[in-house]
C-alpha positions in Angstrom: 25.2 -13.4 12.3 28.5 -14.6 12.3 31.3 -14.6 9.1 34.3 -16.8 9.6 36.0 -19.8 8.1 34.2 -22.4 10.1 32.6 -24.4 7.8 30.1 -26.8 9.3 26.7 -28.3 8.8 25.2 -27.0 11.5 22.3 -29.6 10.6 20.5 -29.0 13.4 19.9 -24.9 13.2 18.6 -25.5 9.7 16.3 -28.4 10.3 14.7 -26.2 12.9 14.7 -23.3 10.8 13.3 -25.4 7.5 11.2 -27.1 10.0 9.5 -23.8 11.5 9.1 -21.9 7.9 7.9 -24.9 6.3 4.7 -25.3 9.0 4.0 -21.8 8.9 3.5 -22.0 5.1 1.2 -25.2 5.1 -0.5 -23.8 8.1 -1.5 -20.5 6.4 -1.7 -22.1 3.2 -4.3 -24.4 5.1 -6.5 -21.4 6.1 -6.1 -20.1 2.6 -8.0 -22.6 0.7 -9.3 -25.3 3.3 -13.3 -25.2 4.8 -11.7 -25.2 8.3 -15.2 -23.4 9.3 -16.9 -26.9 8.5 -14.1 -28.4 11.6 -14.4 -25.7 14.1 -16.5 -22.5 15.0 -13.1 -21.3 16.5 -10.7 -22.0 13.3 -13.6 -21.1 10.5 -12.5 -17.4 12.3 -8.9 -17.6 11.0 -10.1 -18.5 7.9 -8.5 -16.4 4.7 -10.7 -15.6 2.0 -9.4 -12.8 -0.7 -9.6 -12.9 -4.2 -8.6 -16.7 -5.0 -6.1 -16.2 -7.9 -4.5 -13.4 -5.6 -4.6 -16.5 -3.1 -3.1 -18.7 -5.7 -0.6 -16.5 -5.8 0.5 -15.1 -2.8 0.7 -18.7 -1.9 2.6 -20.2 -4.7 5.1 -17.2 -4.6 6.1 -18.0 -0.6 6.5 -21.8 -1.7 9.1 -20.9 -4.5 10.7 -18.8 -1.7 10.4 -21.5 0.8 12.0 -24.7 -1.6 15.0 -21.9 -2.9 15.6 -21.5 0.6 16.1 -24.7 1.7 18.4 -24.8 -1.7 20.7 -22.1 0.1 20.2 -23.3 3.7 21.8 -26.8 2.4 23.6 -26.8 -0.5 25.3 -22.7 -0.7 25.8 -22.1 2.8 28.3 -22.9 4.1 29.2 -21.4 7.2 28.4 -21.7 10.6 24.9 -20.9 11.9 24.8 -20.7 15.7 21.0 -21.6 17.6 21.1 -17.5 18.6 21.1 -16.5 15.1 18.6 -19.3 13.9 16.2 -18.2 16.3 16.3 -15.1 15.4 15.7 -15.5 12.0 13.1 -18.3 12.7 10.9 -15.3 14.6 11.9 -12.8 12.0 11.3 -14.6 9.3 7.4 -16.4 10.3 6.6 -12.8 10.8 7.1 -11.9 7.5 5.6 -14.7 5.8 2.4 -15.1 7.8 2.5 -11.4 7.1 2.3 -11.4 3.2 0.1 -14.5 3.4 -2.6 -13.0 5.8 -3.1 -10.1 4.0 -2.2 -10.9 0.6 -4.2 -13.6 1.2 -7.4 -11.4 2.8 -7.3 -9.0 0.0 -10.3 -9.1 -2.1 -9.3 -7.2 -5.1 -9.1 -8.8 -8.5 -5.4 -9.1 -9.6 -3.9 -5.5 -11.4 -1.8 -4.5 -13.5 0.1 -3.7 -10.1 0.4 -7.3 -9.2 1.5 -8.4 -12.5 4.6 -5.4 -12.2 5.4 -7.0 -8.4 4.8 -10.8 -9.8 7.4 -9.4 -12.1 10.1 -8.0 -9.6 9.3 -11.1 -7.5 11.0 -13.0 -10.5 13.8 -11.1 -10.9 14.2 -11.0 -7.6 14.5 -14.4 -7.1 16.8 -14.4 -10.1 18.9 -12.5 -9.0 19.4 -13.7 -5.4 19.4 -18.2 -6.7 21.5 -17.2 -9.7 24.7 -15.5 -8.1 24.3 -17.9 -5.4 24.8 -21.2 -7.3 27.6 -19.6 -10.0 29.6 -18.4 -7.2 28.9 -22.1 -5.8 30.0 -23.8 -8.9 32.8 -21.1 -9.0 34.3 -22.2 -5.5 34.2 -25.9 -6.2 36.8 -25.1 -8.8 40.1 -26.2 -6.9 42.5 -23.5 -8.8 40.1 -20.6 -7.1 40.9 -22.0 -3.6 41.4 -18.3 -1.8 40.4 -16.5 -3.9 37.4 -13.8 -3.9 34.7 -14.2 -6.1 33.9 -10.8 -8.1 32.4 -12.2 -11.2 28.8 -12.9 -12.6 25.8 -10.6 -11.2 28.5 -9.9 -8.8 29.9 -7.8 -11.4 27.3 -5.3 -10.6 26.9 -5.0 -7.1 29.2 -7.3 -4.0 25.8 -8.1 -2.6 23.8 -8.5 -5.5 22.1 -11.7 -3.4 20.8 -9.5 -1.0 19.7 -7.2 -3.9 17.6 -9.4 -4.8 16.2 -10.5 -1.3 15.1 -6.6 -1.5 13.4 -6.8 -4.8 11.4 -9.4 -4.4 9.9 -9.0 -1.1 9.2 -5.1 -2.5 7.7 -8.0 -5.8 5.6 -9.6 -2.6 4.2 -6.5 -1.5 2.5 -5.7 -4.2 1.2 -9.1 -5.4 -0.7 -8.8 -2.1 -1.3 -5.2 -2.8 -0.9 -3.6 0.2 1.3 -0.5 0.8 2.1 -1.2 4.1 4.1 -4.2 3.6 6.8 -2.6 1.6 8.1 -2.0 5.7 9.3 -5.6 5.1 11.8 -4.5 2.4 12.0 -1.3 4.4 13.6 -3.1 7.6 15.3 -5.5 5.4 17.2 -2.6 4.0 17.9 -0.6 7.2 19.5 -4.4 8.4 21.1 -5.2 5.3 22.9 -1.1 5.0 24.0 -1.0 8.8 24.5 -4.6 10.1 24.7 -7.3 7.7 27.1 -5.9 5.3 29.3 -4.2 7.1 29.7 -7.3 9.6 30.1 -9.4 5.8 33.0 -6.6 5.1 34.8 -6.7 7.4 34.7 -10.4 7.7 35.7 -10.2 3.3 38.0 -7.7 4.3 40.6 -10.1 6.9 40.2 -12.5 4.7 41.3 -11.4 1.0 43.0 -8.3 1.9 43.8 -6.2 -1.2 41.3 -8.8 -3.6 38.3 -7.0 -1.7 39.8 -3.6 -1.3 40.4 -3.5 -5.1 36.7 -4.8 -5.4 35.1 -2.5 -3.2 37.0 0.6 -5.3 34.9 -0.6 -8.2 31.7 -2.3 -7.3 28.5 -0.6 -5.9 28.0 -2.5 -2.5 24.1 -3.0 -3.0 22.3 -1.6 -5.4 24.3 -1.6 -8.9 25.0 1.8 -10.0 23.4 3.7 -7.0 25.1 2.5 -3.4 
């Protein structure tokens, strides 16, 4: 992960990442609902045939996430993306998306209260991530704010509230899928944020904004509001 002031489009890496993720979502979504067994006995072995409504919710959730990811990539994200970073993120995201769709789509238990809570968490996490990114994007477009650190909106409650939103929504997705084992994904994401991403980003922000960042860091939690 690179944090610097190089603002370039990185169109190639972004298109590569978007193409890879969209291909996985479409391919696994097809295995969820198409009668692939009639096309090939080999493909039939990969059909995903869990509870119908669960499959609908899982696929819809990941499709919405993919659309949000596109907006983040091409609208909100201004920094340079290297090919190495893009390939690593692509591999990790493909694994995560496939795991959620395969495990959740194969679950034949009907939706219950756990899944209802999962949907609420998914929507809340999506709101935290998208709303925080959008308000910061709009604020930074105002010329009077050039060179200033954005600490308003949802970022008043956490320095990296957008990352916290990702953790909440992926936890919700695990609950929608009805799988305790899938909670390892938001757990690994938390480790990555706490020990790798956030320290790098904080170092960059401290160098760029100086005392503004120091004061902001003193009064604001890093990731989880009121906790950490």
